[in-house]
Structures are given as structure tokens and as C-alpha cells.
C-alpha positions as CSV (number, residue, x, y, z in Angstrom):
1,X,-28.6,10.6,27.1
2,X,-25.6,10.9,24.8
3,X,-22.1,10.0,25.9
4,X,-19.2,12.1,24.7
5,X,-16.1,10.0,23.9
6,X,-12.8,11.8,24.6
7,X,-10.6,12.0,21.6
8,X,-7.2,9.7,21.7
9,X,-4.4,12.1,22.4
10,X,-1.4,11.2,20.2
11,X,2.2,11.9,20.3
12,X,3.8,11.2,16.9
13,X,7.5,10.6,16.6
14,X,9.0,11.5,13.3
15,X,7.9,14.1,10.6
16,X,10.3,13.0,7.9
17,X,9.5,10.9,4.7
18,X,6.2,9.1,5.8
19,X,5.3,11.1,8.9
20,X,3.4,13.9,7.2
21,X,1.0,11.5,5.8
22,X,0.2,9.9,9.2
23,X,0.1,13.4,11.0
24,X,-2.5,14.6,8.3
25,X,-4.7,11.4,8.6
26,X,-4.5,11.4,12.6
27,X,-5.3,15.3,12.7
28,X,-8.4,14.5,10.4
29,X,-9.8,11.5,12.5
30,X,-12.8,12.6,14.6
31,X,-11.6,10.2,17.3
32,X,-8.0,11.4,17.4
33,X,-6.1,14.5,18.4
34,X,-2.5,15.1,17.3
35,X,-1.4,16.6,20.5
36,X,2.6,16.4,20.2
37,X,4.9,16.0,17.3
38,X,8.4,14.8,18.3
39,X,11.3,15.4,15.9
40,X,14.9,16.4,16.5
41,X,14.7,18.8,13.4
42,X,13.0,22.1,14.5
43,X,11.9,22.9,11.1
44,X,9.9,19.6,10.9
45,X,8.3,20.5,14.4
46,X,7.6,24.2,13.3
47,X,5.8,22.8,10.1
48,X,3.6,20.3,12.1
49,X,2.8,22.9,14.7
50,X,1.8,25.4,11.9
51,X,-0.5,22.8,10.3
52,X,-2.0,20.9,13.0
53,X,-1.8,23.1,16.0
54,X,0.2,20.5,18.0
55,X,2.9,21.0,20.5
56,X,6.6,20.4,19.1
57,X,9.1,18.7,21.3
58,X,12.6,17.4,20.5
59,X,12.4,14.1,22.5
60,X,9.7,11.3,23.2
61,X,10.5,11.7,26.9
62,X,9.0,15.2,26.8
63,X,5.7,13.7,25.5
64,X,5.6,10.7,27.6
65,X,5.8,13.0,30.6
66,X,2.3,14.3,29.6
67,X,-0.3,11.9,31.4
68,X,-2.9,13.1,28.9
69,X,-1.1,11.3,25.9
70,X,-2.9,7.9,25.2
71,X,-0.9,6.7,22.2
72,X,2.4,7.0,20.5
73,X,2.8,6.9,16.8
74,X,6.4,5.9,15.5
75,X,7.3,7.2,12.0
76,X,11.0,6.7,12.6
77,X,14.0,4.7,11.2
78,X,13.4,0.9,11.6
79,X,16.6,0.7,13.9
80,X,14.7,2.9,16.5
81,X,11.5,1.0,16.6
82,X,12.5,-1.2,19.5
83,X,13.8,1.4,22.1
84,X,11.0,3.9,21.4
85,X,8.2,1.3,21.4
86,X,9.6,-0.2,24.7
87,X,9.6,3.3,26.1
88,X,6.2,4.2,25.1
89,X,4.7,0.9,26.2
90,X,6.6,1.0,29.7
91,X,5.0,4.6,29.9
92,X,1.5,2.9,29.6
93,X,0.9,4.3,26.1
94,X,-0.7,2.4,23.2
95,X,1.6,2.1,20.1
96,X,1.3,2.3,16.3
97,X,4.7,1.4,14.6
98,X,5.2,2.0,10.9
99,X,6.6,-1.1,9.2
100,X,8.7,-3.1,10.0
101,X,7.8,-3.8,13.7
102,X,11.5,-4.4,14.5
103,X,14.9,-5.3,13.1
104,X,15.0,-8.9,14.6
105,X,12.6,-11.6,15.8
106,X,14.0,-11.2,19.5
107,X,13.1,-7.3,19.4
108,X,9.6,-8.0,17.7
109,X,8.8,-10.6,20.3
110,X,9.8,-8.5,23.2
111,X,7.7,-5.6,21.9
112,X,4.6,-8.0,21.5
113,X,5.1,-9.5,24.9
114,X,5.4,-6.0,26.7
115,X,2.3,-4.8,24.8
116,X,0.5,-7.8,26.3
117,X,2.0,-7.3,29.7
118,X,0.8,-3.6,29.8
119,X,-2.6,-4.4,28.3
120,X,-2.1,-1.9,25.6
121,X,-2.8,-2.0,21.8
122,X,0.2,-2.6,19.6
123,X,-0.4,-2.1,15.8
124,X,1.9,-2.1,12.7
125,X,1.2,0.0,9.7
126,X,0.6,-2.6,7.1
127,X,-1.5,-0.2,5.1
128,X,-2.3,-2.5,2.4
129,X,-4.4,-4.8,4.4
130,X,-7.0,-2.0,4.3
131,X,-6.7,-1.5,0.5
132,X,-10.0,-2.2,-1.4
133,X,-8.5,-4.2,-3.9
134,X,-6.9,-6.5,-1.3
135,X,-10.2,-6.8,0.5
136,X,-11.8,-7.9,-3.0
137,X,-9.0,-10.6,-3.4
138,X,-9.5,-11.8,0.1
139,X,-13.1,-12.2,-0.2
140,X,-12.8,-14.1,-3.4
141,X,-10.4,-16.5,-2.0
142,X,-12.5,-17.0,1.2
143,X,-15.6,-17.4,-1.0
144,X,-13.8,-20.1,-3.1
145,X,-14.1,-18.2,-6.2
146,X,-10.5,-18.9,-7.1
147,X,-10.9,-22.5,-6.4
148,X,-7.7,-23.8,-4.7
149,X,-5.0,-21.3,-4.4
150,X,-1.9,-22.8,-6.3
151,X,0.7,-19.9,-5.8
152,X,1.0,-16.0,-5.8
153,X,3.7,-13.8,-6.8
154,X,4.4,-10.1,-6.7
155,X,6.9,-7.3,-7.9
156,X,7.3,-4.2,-6.1
157,X,10.2,-2.4,-7.9
158,X,11.2,1.2,-8.8
159,X,14.1,3.3,-9.5
160,X,14.7,4.9,-5.9
161,X,14.1,5.5,-3.1
162,X,17.6,4.2,-2.3
163,X,18.4,3.7,1.3
164,X,21.6,3.1,3.1
165,X,20.5,2.0,6.8
166,X,18.1,-0.9,5.8
167,X,17.9,-3.3,2.8
168,X,15.1,-3.6,0.4
169,X,13.6,-6.6,2.3
170,X,13.2,-4.4,5.3
171,X,12.1,-1.3,3.6
172,X,9.8,-2.6,0.8
173,X,9.0,-6.3,1.1
174,X,6.8,-6.0,4.3
175,X,4.0,-4.7,2.2
176,X,3.8,-7.8,0.1
177,X,4.4,-10.2,2.9
178,X,1.7,-8.6,5.0
179,X,-0.8,-8.8,2.0
180,X,0.3,-12.5,1.4
181,X,-0.2,-13.4,5.1
182,X,-3.7,-11.6,5.0
183,X,-4.7,-13.4,1.9
184,X,-3.7,-17.0,3.0
185,X,-4.6,-16.5,6.7
186,X,-1.6,-18.5,8.0
187,X,2.2,-18.1,8.5
188,X,4.5,-19.8,6.1
189,X,6.3,-23.1,6.9
190,X,9.6,-22.2,5.3
191,X,11.3,-18.9,3.9
192,X,14.2,-18.6,1.5
193,X,15.7,-15.2,0.7
194,X,18.4,-14.1,-1.7
195,X,19.7,-10.4,-2.4
196,X,22.4,-8.4,-3.9
197,X,24.1,-5.2,-2.6
198,X,24.9,-3.5,-6.2
199,X,25.1,0.1,-5.2
200,X,27.3,0.5,-2.1
201,X,28.0,-3.1,-1.2
202,X,26.3,-2.5,2.3
203,X,22.7,-3.2,2.0
204,X,20.9,-5.3,-0.6
205,X,19.1,-3.3,-3.3
206,X,17.2,-6.2,-4.8
207,X,15.5,-9.1,-3.0
208,X,14.1,-12.3,-4.2
209,X,12.0,-13.9,-1.4
210,X,10.0,-17.1,-1.5
211,X,7.5,-18.2,1.1
212,X,6.4,-21.8,1.4
213,X,2.9,-22.0,3.0
214,X,0.9,-25.2,4.1
215,X,-0.7,-27.1,1.2
216,X,2.1,-26.5,-1.0
217,X,1.2,-23.0,-1.8
218,X,4.1,-20.8,-2.9
219,X,4.5,-17.0,-2.7
220,X,7.3,-15.3,-4.7
221,X,8.2,-11.7,-3.8
222,X,10.6,-9.5,-5.8
223,X,11.4,-6.1,-4.4
224,X,14.0,-3.6,-5.6
225,X,14.9,0.1,-5.7
226,X,17.1,-0.4,-8.5
227,X,14.8,-1.0,-11.5
228,X,14.1,0.7,-14.6
229,X,10.2,0.9,-14.3
230,X,7.9,1.4,-11.5
231,X,5.9,-1.8,-10.9
232,X,3.4,-2.6,-8.1
233,X,1.8,-5.9,-9.1
234,X,0.7,-9.0,-7.5
235,X,-0.9,-12.1,-9.2
236,X,-2.9,-14.8,-7.5
237,X,-3.4,-18.2,-9.4
238,X,-6.0,-20.6,-8.4
239,X,-7.5,-23.9,-10.0
240,X,-10.6,-22.2,-11.0
241,X,-9.7,-18.3,-11.5
242,X,-6.7,-15.9,-11.3
243,X,-6.5,-12.4,-10.2
244,X,-4.0,-9.7,-11.1
245,X,-3.7,-6.5,-8.7
246,X,-1.8,-3.8,-10.4
247,X,-1.5,-0.8,-7.9
248,X,-0.1,1.5,-10.5
249,X,-2.3,0.8,-13.7
250,X,-4.4,3.8,-14.8
251,X,-8.1,3.4,-14.4
252,X,-9.9,3.0,-17.6
């Protein structure tokens, strides 16, 4: 006797820069149903409704009022994550949040603790943890193919997309931080970070971040949206072998 599993009913908040990518993927997943698109922009709501047949609403409260909604997806500015995630969790919904989780340690911890109290799934969209190249590097490290890992470093730079509400650390670096944490399998013991606000003097456009991991393993991360060339590269140096992961190199 076969069992039919009910699709997860999803309310997505935000159909701006990254939202369309999430909506497209959730709409295509067999186990998911994009039920609501929440966006203050009526044109964005109309586009999502036309493409996916979901219901467009202006506020999250309207979607949370529907008991059929199982999960909420947040593709909104980082400054809104804490408030929106709290509302969704308190309403008993599972939550997927685009990176970063929150804008402070206190906000992040509060969201994590609330999800545990509510027994709901909380997930952050660290997409590169599921990248085949990152999987390959992880397997090579765990198998000992590289030997002892000495250090790793990454550059994620481009000319644009310039932002004014959050700096390059919050906007770009979470990708490489999540990759480093995934590869090394442990948190850093110390962190140092330096940045410069070159364009408007309000938020840092370029960041140099160093993570000190146990065993004297160093990770250096350089991110910027004010750079002449597009680079997405990470290098892992071990005692036996080294790996270079170039995410923008043309395939040969």
C-alpha cells in the first residue's frame, strides 16, 4: 500500500534580487508547493503569481494566518531576518533564511533557540555547501589525500553589486566562511577582520578576514564589490597536495 506524502506548503517572503531563484526551485521540487509570495511590490507579486500560480500577499501576517502553510522562506534584506524569522517560528512554521542568518550574535542565537523551543527546522541558505566541487574538496580532506591541512584562502571579488545597507562582510563573506567551516568541520578559535568604506564612507566595500582554526590552521578571506575583475577562487594547501577551486573558470 503506497503512502502519499503531502507537499510542504511554502510562503516565500521577497521576490527581489535572489527571490526569483528560490521561487523557481521550490516550485519545481516534487515535495514542495509554493503557496504564497509575500512582497510589498505589487508588480513582484503579480510576476510570481503568473509564473507559479501562487497567491500574492503584501505582508507575512497574511500568509501566517493560513494554517495550511508549513514553512516560510525569507529572501529579504538581512536587517529584517530576525523579526520575520521570529514571527514565522512563533506561528509554528519551519524557516529557511537566506544568508546571513541575522545581523548580530544575539539575534542569531535567539532565532536558533526559538526554533529549538518550537521543534521546527531552521536552515540558512549556504548554497555552496551543496556544490559538487566543495563536496570533492571535503571528501579529499576527510580521506587524507591532502595530508595535514596547513591553510586555505579565498577571493570573492567583483565590480558590483554595490550595497548600502550592509557591508561586503555580511553580503559576500558568508559564502566563503560557510565553505571553510564545512571543509574543516570545526569553528575558529579567533577571528580578525579589517575593512575599508571607499565609496560612501558608510559601509565597507572591501574586507580582509582571517580565521584561526585549531591546529594552527589559517583561513584568509578577501571579499569586495569594488574590484576590477570577477574572481571566485579558493585554495587549500596541505602537506601532501593542494587544491584550487575556481568557480568562474571556463570548463575545458
